[in-house]
C-alpha positions as CSV (number, residue, x, y, z in Angstrom):
1,M,113.6,4.8,-127.1
2,A,114.5,2.5,-124.2
3,L,112.3,2.6,-121.1
4,T,115.0,1.6,-118.7
5,T,118.8,2.0,-118.2
6,N,119.1,-1.4,-116.6
7,K,122.3,-2.9,-118.0
8,A,121.2,-6.6,-117.6
9,I,118.1,-5.8,-119.7
10,S,119.9,-3.7,-122.4
11,N,122.7,-6.3,-122.8
12,W,120.3,-9.1,-123.2
13,I,118.2,-7.2,-125.8
14,D,121.4,-6.3,-127.7
15,E,122.4,-10.0,-127.8
16,M,119.0,-11.2,-129.0
17,A,118.9,-8.4,-131.7
18,A,122.4,-9.3,-132.9
19,M,121.1,-12.9,-133.4
20,T,117.7,-12.1,-135.0
21,Q,118.8,-9.0,-137.0
22,P,115.6,-6.9,-136.9
23,D,115.6,-3.7,-139.0
24,Q,114.5,-1.7,-136.0
25,I,113.7,-2.0,-132.3
26,V,110.6,-0.4,-130.7
27,W,109.9,-0.3,-127.0
28,I,106.2,-0.8,-126.0
29,D,105.1,1.8,-123.5
30,G,101.5,0.7,-123.3
31,S,100.1,4.1,-124.2
32,D,96.8,4.4,-126.0
33,A,98.4,6.4,-128.8
34,Q,101.0,3.7,-129.4
35,I,98.5,0.9,-129.3
36,E,96.2,2.7,-131.7
37,A,99.1,3.3,-134.1
38,L,100.0,-0.4,-134.0
39,R,96.4,-1.5,-134.7
40,A,96.4,0.8,-137.7
41,Q,99.7,-0.7,-139.0
42,A,98.4,-4.2,-138.5
43,C,95.2,-3.4,-140.4
44,S,97.3,-1.9,-143.3
45,T,99.2,-5.2,-143.7
46,G,96.1,-7.4,-143.2
47,E,97.4,-8.9,-140.0
48,L,94.2,-7.5,-138.3
49,E,90.8,-6.6,-139.7
50,K,88.9,-3.7,-138.0
51,L,85.4,-4.8,-137.0
52,N,82.2,-2.7,-136.7
53,Q,83.2,0.1,-134.3
54,E,79.6,0.9,-133.3
55,L,78.7,-2.7,-132.4
56,L,82.2,-3.8,-131.3
57,P,84.3,-0.8,-130.4
58,D,88.1,-1.3,-130.5
59,C,87.6,-4.9,-131.6
60,Y,89.6,-6.7,-134.3
61,L,89.8,-10.0,-136.1
62,H,92.9,-12.0,-136.7
63,R,93.6,-15.3,-138.5
64,T,96.5,-17.6,-137.8
65,A,98.2,-19.8,-140.3
66,V,96.1,-22.9,-140.9
67,N,98.9,-25.1,-139.5
68,D,99.1,-23.0,-136.3
69,V,95.9,-23.1,-134.4
70,A,96.5,-24.6,-130.9
71,R,99.2,-25.3,-128.3
72,V,101.6,-27.9,-129.5
73,E,102.5,-30.1,-126.6
74,D,104.9,-32.3,-128.6
75,R,106.9,-29.2,-129.5
76,T,107.0,-27.8,-126.0
77,F,110.1,-28.4,-124.0
78,I,111.5,-28.0,-120.4
79,C,115.2,-27.8,-120.7
80,C,116.9,-28.1,-117.4
81,R,120.4,-29.5,-116.8
82,K,119.2,-32.9,-115.5
83,Q,116.5,-34.8,-117.4
84,E,115.0,-36.2,-114.2
85,D,114.2,-32.7,-113.1
86,A,111.9,-32.3,-116.1
87,G,110.2,-35.6,-115.3
88,P,108.5,-38.2,-117.5
89,T,105.6,-35.9,-118.5
90,N,107.6,-33.1,-120.1
91,N,109.7,-33.2,-123.3
92,W,113.3,-32.6,-122.4
93,M,116.5,-31.7,-124.3
94,D,119.9,-30.8,-122.9
95,P,119.9,-26.9,-122.6
96,Q,123.1,-26.4,-124.6
97,E,121.9,-28.6,-127.4
98,M,118.6,-26.8,-127.5
99,Y,120.2,-23.4,-127.4
100,A,122.3,-24.4,-130.4
101,K,119.2,-25.7,-132.3
102,L,117.3,-22.5,-131.6
103,K,120.2,-20.2,-132.5
104,A,120.2,-21.6,-136.0
105,L,116.4,-20.9,-136.3
106,Y,116.6,-17.4,-134.8
107,T,119.6,-16.2,-136.8
108,G,118.4,-13.5,-139.1
109,A,114.7,-14.5,-138.4
110,M,113.7,-10.8,-137.9
111,K,115.4,-9.4,-141.0
112,G,113.1,-6.9,-142.6
113,R,111.0,-6.8,-139.5
114,T,110.6,-4.8,-136.3
115,M,111.6,-6.2,-132.9
116,Y,109.1,-5.0,-130.3
117,V,110.3,-4.9,-126.7
118,I,107.4,-5.6,-124.2
119,P,108.1,-5.0,-120.5
120,Y,105.2,-6.6,-118.7
121,S,104.1,-7.5,-115.2
122,M,102.3,-10.7,-114.1
123,G,100.1,-9.2,-111.3
124,V,99.5,-5.7,-110.1
125,V,102.8,-3.7,-110.4
126,G,104.4,-3.5,-107.0
127,S,102.3,-6.3,-105.5
128,P,104.1,-8.8,-103.2
129,F,103.0,-11.4,-105.8
130,A,104.1,-9.6,-108.9
131,K,106.8,-11.0,-111.2
132,Y,108.2,-9.2,-114.3
133,G,109.2,-10.2,-117.7
134,I,110.2,-8.9,-121.1
135,E,109.0,-10.4,-124.4
136,L,110.8,-9.6,-127.6
137,T,108.6,-10.3,-130.6
138,D,108.3,-9.5,-134.3
139,S,104.5,-9.8,-134.2
140,I,102.1,-6.8,-133.7
141,Y,99.4,-9.4,-132.9
142,V,101.5,-10.6,-130.0
143,V,102.1,-7.0,-128.8
144,L,98.4,-6.1,-128.8
145,N,97.4,-9.4,-127.1
146,M,100.1,-8.9,-124.4
147,C,98.7,-5.4,-123.8
148,I,95.4,-7.0,-123.0
149,M,96.6,-10.1,-121.1
150,T,99.2,-8.4,-118.9
151,R,100.1,-5.0,-117.4
152,V,102.5,-3.5,-120.0
153,G,104.6,-0.4,-120.2
154,A,106.9,2.2,-118.6
155,A,105.7,1.6,-115.0
156,V,106.8,-2.0,-115.3
157,A,110.2,-1.2,-116.8
158,Q,110.9,1.2,-113.9
159,V,110.5,-1.5,-111.2
160,M,112.2,-4.3,-113.1
161,G,115.4,-5.7,-111.6
162,D,117.9,-8.1,-113.0
163,D,115.8,-11.2,-112.2
164,F,113.2,-10.6,-115.0
165,V,111.9,-13.5,-117.1
166,K,113.5,-13.3,-120.6
167,G,111.2,-14.2,-123.5
168,L,112.1,-14.3,-127.2
169,H,109.5,-14.9,-129.9
170,A,110.0,-14.9,-133.6
171,K,107.4,-15.9,-136.2
172,A,110.3,-16.9,-138.5
173,N,108.4,-18.7,-141.4
174,L,105.8,-20.5,-139.3
175,D,107.3,-23.8,-140.2
176,P,105.6,-26.5,-138.1
177,E,108.6,-28.9,-138.4
178,N,110.8,-26.2,-136.7
179,R,108.2,-24.9,-134.2
180,Y,109.5,-24.9,-130.7
181,I,108.2,-23.5,-127.4
182,V,111.1,-23.9,-125.0
183,H,111.5,-23.1,-121.3
184,F,114.8,-22.9,-119.5
185,P,113.6,-22.7,-115.9
186,E,117.2,-22.5,-114.4
187,D,117.9,-19.5,-116.7
188,N,114.5,-17.7,-116.3
189,T,114.2,-17.9,-120.1
190,I,111.4,-18.7,-122.6
191,M,112.0,-19.1,-126.4
192,S,109.3,-19.5,-129.0
193,V,109.8,-19.8,-132.7
194,N,107.8,-20.6,-135.9
195,S,104.3,-20.1,-134.3
196,G,101.9,-17.2,-134.2
197,Y,99.1,-18.9,-132.1
198,G,98.4,-17.2,-128.8
199,G,99.0,-20.1,-126.4
200,N,102.5,-20.6,-128.0
201,V,103.5,-16.9,-128.3
202,L,101.9,-14.9,-125.5
203,L,104.8,-15.8,-123.3
204,G,103.3,-14.3,-120.2
205,K,100.5,-16.8,-120.2
206,K,101.1,-20.5,-119.8
207,C,104.9,-20.2,-120.4
208,F,105.7,-17.7,-117.7
209,A,102.6,-17.8,-115.4
210,L,102.6,-21.6,-115.1
211,R,105.7,-23.3,-116.4
212,I,108.4,-20.9,-115.2
213,A,106.3,-19.7,-112.3
214,S,105.7,-23.2,-111.0
215,Y,109.5,-23.7,-110.9
216,L,110.0,-20.3,-109.2
217,G,107.2,-21.1,-106.7
218,R,108.7,-24.4,-105.7
219,N,112.1,-22.7,-105.0
220,Q,110.5,-19.7,-103.3
221,G,107.7,-21.4,-101.3
222,W,104.6,-20.4,-103.2
223,M,102.4,-22.0,-105.9
224,A,101.5,-21.3,-109.5
225,E,98.4,-23.1,-110.4
226,H,96.1,-23.6,-113.5
227,M,93.1,-22.4,-111.5
228,L,90.2,-19.9,-111.7
229,I,89.6,-17.8,-108.6
230,L,86.0,-17.1,-107.5
231,G,84.3,-15.0,-104.8
232,I,80.9,-16.2,-103.6
233,Q,78.8,-13.5,-101.8
234,N,76.0,-14.9,-99.7
235,P,72.8,-13.0,-98.7
236,A,74.5,-11.8,-95.5
237,G,77.1,-10.0,-97.6
238,E,80.1,-12.2,-96.8
239,V,82.4,-13.1,-99.7
240,R,84.2,-16.4,-99.5
241,Y,86.8,-17.4,-102.1
242,L,87.8,-20.6,-103.8
243,A,90.3,-21.6,-106.4
244,A,89.4,-24.4,-108.9
245,A,91.3,-26.5,-111.4
246,F,89.7,-28.1,-114.4
247,P,91.2,-29.5,-117.6
248,S,90.2,-27.9,-120.9
249,A,86.6,-28.0,-121.9
250,C,85.3,-28.8,-118.4
251,G,83.5,-25.5,-117.9
252,K,86.3,-23.5,-116.2
253,T,85.5,-20.2,-117.8
254,N,81.8,-20.7,-117.3
255,L,82.3,-21.4,-113.6
256,A,84.7,-18.4,-113.3
257,M,81.9,-16.1,-114.6
258,L,78.9,-18.0,-113.1
259,I,75.5,-16.3,-113.0
260,P,73.5,-17.6,-110.0
261,P,70.1,-19.3,-110.6
262,E,67.1,-16.9,-110.4
263,H,66.1,-18.1,-106.9
264,Y,69.6,-17.4,-105.6
265,R,69.8,-14.0,-107.3
266,K,66.5,-13.0,-105.6
267,A,67.9,-14.1,-102.3
268,G,70.9,-11.8,-102.8
269,W,73.7,-14.2,-103.8
270,K,76.4,-12.8,-106.1
271,V,79.4,-14.4,-107.7
272,W,82.6,-12.4,-108.4
273,C,85.3,-13.4,-110.9
274,V,88.9,-12.8,-109.7
275,G,90.5,-14.9,-112.4
276,D,89.5,-17.4,-115.1
277,D,92.7,-19.4,-115.7
278,I,95.7,-18.9,-113.4
279,A,96.1,-18.5,-109.6
280,W,99.4,-17.7,-107.8
281,I,99.0,-18.8,-104.2
282,R,101.2,-17.9,-101.2
283,V,101.1,-17.7,-97.4
284,G,99.7,-14.3,-96.4
285,E,100.7,-12.2,-93.4
286,D,97.8,-13.8,-91.4
287,G,99.1,-17.3,-92.0
288,R,96.3,-18.3,-94.5
289,L,96.8,-19.1,-98.2
290,W,96.0,-16.1,-100.4
291,A,95.5,-16.2,-104.2
292,M,96.0,-13.7,-107.0
293,N,95.3,-13.7,-110.7
294,P,98.5,-12.7,-112.4
295,E,96.7,-11.9,-115.7
296,N,94.9,-8.8,-116.8
297,G,92.7,-10.3,-119.5
298,F,90.9,-13.4,-120.6
299,F,92.1,-15.7,-123.5
300,G,88.9,-17.6,-123.9
301,V,87.6,-20.3,-126.3
302,A,84.9,-18.8,-128.5
303,P,82.8,-21.8,-129.8
304,G,80.1,-22.6,-127.3
305,T,80.2,-19.2,-125.6
306,N,76.7,-17.7,-125.8
307,E,74.0,-15.8,-123.9
308,K,73.0,-19.0,-122.1
309,S,76.3,-20.7,-121.4
310,N,78.3,-17.7,-120.4
311,P,76.6,-14.2,-120.8
312,N,79.4,-12.6,-118.8
313,A,82.1,-13.9,-121.1
314,L,80.1,-12.7,-124.1
315,A,79.6,-9.2,-122.6
316,T,83.4,-9.1,-121.9
317,T,84.2,-9.5,-125.6
318,R,82.1,-6.5,-126.8
319,R,84.9,-3.9,-126.4
320,G,88.7,-3.9,-126.9
321,T,88.8,-7.5,-127.9
322,I,90.9,-9.4,-130.5
323,F,89.1,-12.4,-132.0
324,T,91.2,-15.2,-133.5
325,N,90.1,-17.8,-136.1
326,V,86.3,-17.0,-135.8
327,V,83.9,-16.3,-138.7
328,H,83.8,-12.8,-140.2
329,N,80.2,-11.8,-140.8
330,L,80.5,-9.5,-143.8
331,D,76.9,-8.2,-143.6
332,N,77.5,-6.2,-140.5
333,N,81.3,-6.6,-140.1
334,T,81.0,-8.5,-136.8
335,V,82.0,-12.0,-135.8
336,W,80.3,-15.4,-135.4
337,W,81.2,-18.9,-134.2
338,E,79.5,-22.2,-133.7
339,G,77.3,-22.2,-130.6
340,L,76.9,-18.4,-130.5
341,D,73.4,-18.5,-131.8
342,K,71.2,-20.4,-134.3
343,N,71.7,-17.8,-137.1
344,P,74.9,-18.4,-138.9
345,P,75.6,-15.7,-141.5
346,A,75.2,-16.6,-145.1
347,N,77.6,-13.9,-146.4
348,A,80.8,-14.6,-144.4
349,V,84.5,-15.6,-144.4
350,D,85.5,-18.6,-142.4
351,W,88.5,-18.9,-140.1
352,K,90.8,-19.9,-143.0
353,G,89.9,-16.8,-145.0
354,N,87.6,-18.5,-147.5
355,P,84.0,-17.4,-148.5
356,W,81.6,-19.2,-146.2
357,N,77.8,-19.6,-146.2
358,G,76.7,-20.7,-142.8
359,Q,73.2,-21.6,-144.1
360,T,74.5,-24.2,-146.5
361,S,78.1,-25.2,-145.6
362,T,78.8,-28.5,-144.0
363,E,82.2,-27.2,-142.8
364,K,82.6,-25.4,-139.5
365,G,83.1,-21.6,-139.9
366,A,85.1,-21.0,-136.8
367,H,88.0,-23.2,-135.7
368,P,87.0,-25.4,-132.6
369,N,89.9,-23.7,-130.7
370,S,89.2,-20.2,-132.0
371,R,89.7,-17.5,-129.3
372,F,88.9,-14.1,-127.9
373,T,91.4,-12.0,-126.0
374,A,89.4,-9.6,-123.8
375,P,90.3,-7.1,-121.0
376,A,89.2,-8.5,-117.6
377,K,87.9,-5.1,-116.6
378,N,85.1,-5.6,-119.2
379,C,83.6,-8.5,-117.3
380,P,80.3,-7.6,-115.6
381,C,81.1,-9.8,-112.6
382,I,84.8,-8.8,-112.2
383,S,85.6,-8.8,-108.5
384,P,86.2,-5.6,-106.6
385,E,89.3,-7.3,-105.3
386,F,90.7,-7.9,-108.8
387,E,93.3,-5.2,-108.4
388,N,94.0,-5.9,-104.7
389,P,97.8,-6.4,-104.6
390,K,97.4,-8.8,-101.6
391,G,95.0,-11.1,-103.5
392,V,92.1,-12.9,-101.7
393,P,92.1,-15.5,-98.9
394,L,91.2,-19.0,-100.0
395,S,88.6,-21.1,-98.1
396,A,88.4,-23.9,-100.6
397,I,90.3,-25.6,-103.5
398,V,88.2,-27.5,-106.0
399,F,89.4,-30.1,-108.5
400,G,87.2,-31.3,-111.3
401,G,87.1,-33.4,-114.4
402,R,84.8,-34.8,-117.1
403,R,83.8,-38.3,-116.1
404,A,80.7,-40.0,-117.4
405,K,80.3,-42.6,-114.7
406,T,83.0,-42.7,-112.0
407,A,83.3,-39.4,-110.1
408,P,80.3,-38.3,-108.1
409,L,78.9,-34.7,-108.3
410,V,81.0,-33.6,-105.3
411,Y,83.1,-34.9,-102.5
412,Q,85.4,-33.4,-99.9
413,S,88.8,-34.8,-99.2
414,L,89.5,-36.2,-95.7
415,D,92.4,-33.8,-95.1
416,W,95.0,-31.8,-97.0
417,D,97.2,-34.7,-97.9
418,H,94.2,-36.7,-99.1
419,G,93.2,-33.6,-101.1
420,V,96.6,-33.5,-102.8
421,F,96.0,-37.2,-103.7
422,V,92.5,-36.3,-105.1
423,G,94.1,-33.6,-107.3
424,S,96.9,-36.0,-108.4
425,I,94.4,-38.5,-109.8
426,M,92.3,-36.0,-111.8
427,A,91.2,-37.3,-115.2
428,S,89.1,-36.1,-118.0
429,E,88.0,-36.9,-121.5
430,T,90.0,-35.0,-124.2
431,T,88.7,-32.1,-126.4
432,A,89.8,-29.9,-129.3
433,A,91.9,-27.5,-127.1
434,A,94.6,-30.1,-127.0
435,A,95.8,-31.7,-130.3
436,G,94.9,-35.4,-130.6
437,A,91.9,-37.8,-130.4
438,V,88.7,-36.6,-128.8
439,G,87.0,-38.5,-126.0
440,V,89.9,-40.5,-124.6
441,V,90.3,-40.5,-120.8
442,R,93.5,-38.5,-120.0
443,R,95.1,-38.1,-116.6
444,D,95.7,-34.4,-115.9
445,P,96.8,-33.9,-112.2
446,M,95.6,-30.6,-110.9
447,A,95.0,-29.7,-114.6
448,M,98.8,-29.0,-114.7
449,L,100.2,-31.9,-116.7
450,P,101.0,-29.7,-119.8
451,F,102.0,-26.7,-117.6
452,C,104.2,-28.0,-114.8
453,G,107.8,-26.6,-115.3
454,Y,109.5,-29.5,-113.5
455,N,109.0,-33.1,-112.4
456,M,105.4,-33.8,-111.5
457,G,106.5,-36.0,-108.6
458,D,108.4,-33.1,-107.1
459,Y,105.4,-30.9,-107.8
460,W,103.1,-33.2,-105.7
461,Q,105.7,-33.1,-102.9
462,H,105.6,-29.3,-103.1
463,W,101.8,-29.4,-102.6
464,L,102.3,-31.7,-99.6
465,D,105.0,-29.4,-98.2
466,M,102.7,-26.3,-98.7
467,G,100.2,-28.0,-96.3
468,T,102.8,-27.9,-93.6
469,K,103.3,-24.1,-93.9
470,V,99.8,-23.3,-92.7
471,D,98.0,-24.4,-89.5
472,A,95.7,-27.2,-90.3
473,D,92.6,-25.3,-89.3
474,Q,93.6,-22.4,-91.6
475,L,94.2,-24.6,-94.7
476,P,91.6,-24.4,-97.5
477,K,89.5,-27.5,-97.6
478,I,89.9,-29.5,-100.8
479,F,87.0,-30.9,-103.0
480,N,86.4,-32.7,-106.2
481,V,83.4,-32.0,-108.5
482,N,82.1,-33.6,-111.7
483,W,79.3,-31.8,-113.6
484,F,79.4,-34.4,-116.4
485,R,77.8,-37.6,-115.1
486,T,75.6,-39.1,-117.8
487,D,72.7,-41.4,-118.0
488,D,72.6,-44.6,-120.1
489,E,71.7,-42.5,-123.2
490,G,74.7,-40.3,-122.7
491,H,72.7,-37.2,-121.5
492,F,74.1,-35.1,-118.7
493,I,72.1,-35.6,-115.5
494,W,73.2,-32.4,-113.6
495,P,72.1,-29.1,-115.3
496,G,75.5,-27.4,-114.8
497,F,76.2,-23.8,-115.6
498,G,74.6,-21.5,-113.0
499,D,73.2,-24.4,-111.1
500,N,76.7,-25.4,-110.1
501,L,76.4,-22.7,-107.4
502,R,74.1,-25.1,-105.5
503,V,77.2,-27.3,-105.1
504,L,79.5,-24.4,-104.4
505,E,77.2,-23.2,-101.6
506,W,77.5,-26.6,-99.9
507,I,81.3,-26.5,-100.4
508,M,81.5,-23.1,-98.7
509,K,79.2,-24.2,-95.8
510,R,81.6,-27.2,-95.3
511,C,84.6,-24.8,-95.1
512,F,82.9,-22.9,-92.3
513,N,81.4,-26.0,-90.5
514,E,77.9,-24.9,-91.3
515,V,76.6,-28.3,-92.7
516,E,77.1,-32.0,-92.0
517,A,78.3,-34.6,-94.5
518,D,78.3,-38.4,-95.1
519,E,81.5,-40.3,-95.2
520,T,82.1,-42.5,-98.2
521,P,85.2,-44.5,-99.5
522,L,86.1,-41.4,-101.5
523,G,85.6,-38.7,-98.8
524,Y,82.8,-36.6,-97.4
525,E,79.7,-36.2,-99.5
526,P,76.6,-33.9,-99.1
527,R,73.4,-35.4,-97.7
528,P,71.2,-35.1,-100.8
529,E,68.6,-33.0,-98.9
530,D,71.3,-30.5,-98.0
531,L,71.7,-29.2,-101.6
532,D,69.3,-26.4,-102.4
533,L,67.4,-27.8,-105.4
534,E,64.7,-25.2,-105.7
535,G,64.0,-24.4,-109.4
536,S,66.8,-26.8,-110.6
537,G,64.5,-29.4,-112.2
538,V,66.5,-32.0,-110.2
539,D,65.0,-34.0,-107.4
540,V,66.6,-35.5,-104.3
541,D,66.7,-39.0,-105.7
542,T,68.6,-37.8,-108.8
543,V,71.1,-36.2,-106.5
544,R,71.4,-39.4,-104.5
545,D,72.2,-41.1,-107.8
546,L,74.7,-38.4,-108.8
547,L,76.5,-39.0,-105.4
548,S,76.6,-42.8,-105.7
549,V,80.0,-44.5,-105.7
550,D,80.4,-47.5,-108.0
551,K,83.0,-49.5,-106.2
552,D,83.9,-51.8,-109.1
553,L,84.5,-48.8,-111.5
554,W,86.6,-47.2,-108.8
555,L,88.7,-50.3,-108.3
556,Q,89.4,-50.4,-112.0
557,D,90.4,-46.7,-111.7
558,V,92.7,-47.6,-108.8
559,D,94.6,-49.9,-111.2
560,A,94.8,-47.1,-113.8
561,I,96.1,-44.7,-111.2
562,R,98.7,-47.2,-110.1
563,A,99.9,-47.5,-113.7
564,F,100.0,-43.7,-114.0
565,Y,101.9,-43.3,-110.7
566,A,104.5,-45.9,-111.8
567,K,105.7,-43.4,-114.5
568,F,107.2,-41.3,-111.7
569,G,109.3,-44.0,-110.1
570,D,111.0,-42.9,-106.8
571,K,109.9,-39.3,-107.4
572,L,106.3,-40.3,-106.4
573,P,105.8,-39.1,-102.9
574,K,105.3,-42.0,-100.5
575,K,102.3,-40.3,-99.0
576,L,100.4,-40.5,-102.4
577,A,101.2,-44.2,-102.7
578,Q,99.8,-44.7,-99.1
579,E,96.7,-42.7,-100.0
580,L,96.1,-44.9,-103.0
581,D,96.4,-48.0,-100.9
582,A,94.0,-46.5,-98.3
583,L,91.4,-45.7,-101.0
584,E,91.7,-49.3,-102.3
585,S,91.1,-50.8,-98.9
586,R,88.1,-48.5,-98.2
587,L,86.6,-49.5,-101.5
588,K,87.0,-53.2,-100.7
589,Q,85.5,-53.0,-97.2
């Protein structure tokens, strides 16, 4: 039965049902009983497999179609009335043309199936940050994932007005040639068809929380960013917060759940995870920028997650988790993936559903982009502020990428505008989370290139404008980090993982004027002796090398940035062009 009498909602659902023609419509109330019944139903059809309930209580395994394993950027569209509003980095089609194309694909797509109606909240229900949506789907997998990733159910339906975000998902026949993930920002609408993979079908995630929300944020004076949120508690008991943006495979989840090095732990340092992927940022009542994680769970990459790289993430997956496209260990009915440990199971099923012997097979057992969907509350280091409707105040914003030679370990921008420039020139080397070649340098400003719901030039201007809404002394300071500098043999020089706290400590001290810095052509850098290196295995000379600026390499980068900026034509904020010229002249001095 319907959870709301709101006419705008019921009219829209009726219209979508008339097009997709499901056999029945079921509202999701988020209750344990309903979720349990849906799990049982999915297990009966083979959509899910129930795992060992003693070792992994309430955990399940799912496999997607072999042609449907990652976000498909070439099939993802922003459909606004004017093409220039989508910008050069988004795929665009005229909204009416796209609606017609989608209507043909959706018509009758749910015949013989159930349409599930999921009322969900991005953020704590009733929070000043919260935004609400409804996803219609014919996939139990989607329902169960949305119940982990967002706040779902009757309480949401009660507070939802007419301005909810409309989301329609149909698996149809999983045809990759007719797979579309489409956003209509001017209509508050998301449509996804012919996919069953999380990033394309959990419409609260990248689709709403970034693409639609970035458009809403620009119009309403706030920001939706592809950022983790972290609280760092020092031995005095103060907790200071930062938000950080990294492209995929740059250690974002690891940083979000960082475990301090032993010598820091003994001194009383703690790190609190507020969010691992998305931050909504707005000006708080006190005039500072506050950030909130709109999600309720983690959608993490499984391969490489282990006791050393990210023990907190691993612990998070031990209850109430859905694993997608990993290895099924038949001996104990648990899961395995590459990088979990050095004991691949011999009696197993790979991500494609085929028998697999990890002792002898040359093929990988888990897909490189295999996933876990886990409740945030499971995380051992989840912040006490996770459910705070006001969010947390930001002292720092950190940008990062994966650069072998150019970017130093850490530098601070000269001011807010220069910090926006630093974010706009972010670049990294590609990985398996995005389809395409691996190891190519790819510009990914603010880690938002695939997720910005409008023209990136306008997006940068929105960042610059946000800097004018807050007193300069209240603005978060902006930094860039690079954990991935390599030596001539290609080995990483910085140990990374928990040792990154050594850099974050310096960043927080800079935000509170507790440490000096050296000025370089890029910005302010630590004095090597100001980083606490005790127990790191790294000496001051190595840090000096990690902080070095190769002016010739940077001048080459200036040319590459100029070429990238040229894509945006007159939408490029003049301020960013000036910052680039200023960087070039500092490098040449």
